[in-house]
N, C-alpha and C positions, 0 to 999 in steps of 0.2 A: 547175102546167101539165102536163096529162098527155100531150100529144103535141107533136112537133116542129111549128112553124107556119112557113109561107113568107112573110117580111115583105113582099117585093116584090108578091106576088100577093094577100095576104091583109090586111095591116095597112093598106094604102091604102084598101082597101075598107071595112075596119072603121071607119076614119076617117070615112067619107062615111055609112055605114049605122051609126049609133051603135047598140050593143047587139048587133050581129050576132055570132053564133058564129064563132070562129075555126077554120078546118078545118087538118089536116094537109096537108103538100105531096102532090103527086101521086106524087113519086118521091124517093127518097132514093139516094145512091151512095157508096161507099168506093172510093177510089183506091190500089192497092198498086204501090209503084214498083219492082217486080221481078217474075220470074216467080212462077207458083202454087206454093205449098209453102213458101216461106220465111218468115223473120220478119214481114214486111209482110202477108203473107196471113192469118197467124195474127191480127195485130192487127186487120185489117178483119173477119175472120170472128167475132172476140170481140165486137165491136160489132154487127155485122149480125145474128148470132144471138140476142144477149141483148136487143137493142132490141125486136126482133120477139117474143121469148118474153115479155117484160115488157109487152107491148102498148103500147109507147111510139111504135111506127109502126104503120100499118094494112098495109101491103104490104112483102114481102120487100126488104131492101136488096141490090142487085146488087154485086158485087165485080168491079172492072175492073183489068187490069193493064197496066203500062206501064214495062218494064224499061229499065235504062240508067243507069250512073253510081251504082248503090246508092241510088236515089231521086233523083238529080240531074234526070234527064229529067222525072219526074213533078212535082218541084218548080217547074221551068221552065214547063212546062204550066200548072200552076195559076196561078202568077203571070202569065203571059203571056195566057192564054186563058180562064181560069174563075175570075179573081179576085173578081168580084162574084156568083159563083153559091153561093147559100145551101143548095143541096141537097147539095152535095158535101163530104164530109170525106175527108182523105188520111192514110194511115197514116205515121207517123215514130218513131224511137227515138233512143236516145242516139247511135248512129252518125250518125243526120242532124246532131246538134249538133256531132259532131266534124268531120264532113265541112265543114259550114258555117264551122267556126273555121279550117279549112285552106284556104277559098276554093275547094272543089271543086264548088260549085254554080253555078258562073259568076259573073255580074254581081250576082245578088241574095244579100242576107243575110239573118240571122235576122228582120229587121223586115219582110220583104216579105210575110209571111203573118200569120194570127191563130192562135195556138197555143190549141187547145181544152182538151186534158187529158189526162192519163195514166190508164189504167185497170188497169194491172198492170206487174210488174217482174220481172227476173232480177237476179242479182248476180253480180260478178265473183268468180272463185276462182283460188287459186295451188295446183296440185297436183304431186305427185312420185310417182314409182313406189312401189309398195307396200313394196318391200324397200329403199327410199332410207333412209340413215342420218339425215336430217333429219326430226325430229318436230315441230318447231314453225317458225313464221315467223322467230324470232329466230336459230334455228340456221341456217336458210338463208340470211338476210340475212348473218350473220357470215362464213359459209363463201364467199359470193359476194364479199364485201369482201375476202378475201385473194387470192382467185384467179378474177376474173371470167371469164377466158379459158376456164376449166375448165367453165363452165357454158352449154350451149346451151339456149335457152329456145324453146320452139315454142308456136305459137298460130294460131288460124284467121285468115286475111286477111294482107295484106302489111304492109310497113313504113308505119306510120301509121294502122293499124286499131285497133279497141279493143283486142284482144288485144295488139297491140305496145306500146299505151301502157301495159297493165298491166305488161308486162315492163320498160318505161321507168321506172315507178314504183318497181320492185323495185331496178332499178339506182341510181336516186336515193337511196333508202333505205340503199343500202350505201355511198353517197358515190362512185358511179362514174359515168362519162360514158354518158348513155343512147345516144348516137351510136355506141358501140362495143359494143353489144349483140350477141352471138352469136345472131341471131334466126332461126328456121327457119318460114317461113310453109308452113302446112298447110290442108287443106281440111277445116276443121272439126273438132268434137269427137272425132268418131271417130278421126280421123287423130292428133290429139293423144294419145289413149289409146294407140293402137297404138305411137307413136313413144315413149312414155313406157316402155312394157313391153318394147319392143325395147332400150332402152338408147341410141336416138338422140338423145335430148334428156333433160336431167336436170330442167327445170322445165317445166310446162305452165301456160298462161294459158287460162282458159276460163270457163264460166258455170255456176252452181250446178245449174240444171235439166238440163243434159246430163251433168254429172259426178256428181251425188248417188247415182245407183243404183250407179256403178261404185265409189264410194267405200264405199257400205254393203256391195258384195259382196266388198271387199278387193281391187280390182284395181288401185286408186291410193289414194293418201292425200292428202286435201285438207287443207292446213296451216292456211289462213285464208280466211274469207269476206269480201269487201269490201262488207259492209253495216252499217249503223248499229247493228243488234242481231242476235244469233243468229236463225237461221232456224228454221222448225218443221220437223217431220217427220224424214227421215233425217239431217239436218244439224244437229239440236238440240244435239249433244255437240260441234261443231266450233267453235272459238273465232272470234271475227272478228278481223280485222287490227288494229282499235282496242284490242281486249283485250290484245293481245300487244305494245301499244306503238307501233303504227305508223298514224298519223293520216290514214287515206285509206279512201274508199269508191269503189266503181264500181257504181253503180246503173244497170241497163239497163232504163230505163222503155220501155214501149210506149204511144205515145199518137198523137195526131191534130192536123191544123192544118186551118184553113179559109183561104178566099181572103182576102187582105189588104184588098179593097175591100168586103166585105160589111157591111152596116149593124150598127150596135150592137144593135138589136133582135133580128136574126137570130143575132147572135152569142150573146146572152144567152139566146135560146130553146133554142140548143144547150147551153149551159152548164148550165141549168136542167134539161134532159132528162138530160144525163149525171150530174148530182148525183142524180136521182131514179133512174137506173138503177143507180148504184153501190150504193145501199141496198137493191136488190131480190134476192131470193134465186135468180132467174133467172140474174142477172149472176154472182153467187158460184159457181153451179155450172158456168158457162161458162168463167170464169177458171181454175177449178180444173182442168178437163179440158183446157185449154189450156197447162197446166204453168206458170202464173205466180203469183208471189206477190202477195199485197196491197200495193197502192201506188196510191192514188187522190189525185190532185192536178189540180184543175179550174179553169180560168177564169185570173184574173189571177195566181193562185198559181203556176199551170203556167206562165205567160209569164215569170215571175221564175226558174223552175227551168231553163228552156231558156235563157235569156239569161246566166244564171249560168254554166251548163255551157259555153256558147260561149266566154265569157271564160275560164274555167279552162282549156279545151282549147287556147285560143291560146296561153296562157302556157306550157303544158305542151309544145306543138308547137315553140315558140320555143325553149325550153330543150334540146328533143330535136334541134334543128337541122333541122326539117323546113320 
């Protein structure tokens, strides 16, 4: 199928008019649950631009913004008011699964929407200052195990955020209590970099895309990438955490969900369209320009990823006392 189809307005008519051609919807929309410029905006632009470029939609897909609760307000809006709207896709991320696991989306859980797919990802990284004595994850974890109070760990976001969870994994790997982490909440990757260089923190938790260029420039040292396998490009020589004996990943997927009450036919239309999109050169170009790594999981497989993530994060949050 070349274009998205609107089941409510089209499939019913097609059932009456046998053989009638199915048309694209009059409009499509992507909802970003934050202000312009952030990760949700990037996710929406990725879909909107590449769908149009690949001619899978006829008209530009507008991006609308609804900030609040790092996606919580948008989630509640979709579930409460647009649950059966097949024209709307909403941006989500691993952070969405993490917040759902902690009950921060209010009364609704991960089963309240239909998870469409992920079209790209970033990966967690553990970084230290360029002049740090620690050269490997094993070096760092062994040192942390002996003197956890000597290690301030900085990351973007507060306690319970993705970066805090990465810090908790380091503590667990060292056999230490995650609740006792000396965590410094910072405003994103730039602040983590500055704090490492200034000696205010000894360990930084971040994402590959924001730290790769600084690692390459010798400003910081990435000790391990939280990915199933080595990443290409600037980080091709950096071993994964798994390679170093630590069995954990942190995939920061960029994905989308649909209203929980849309029909199976509408859901399948989006799935088919995303599968076609993911194979197009227009999409590959857009994903690269957005600084994302290849990661395509669509339909039922993505539903499993999200629900497994929520389950995993619930366990991690409980162990960390959240």
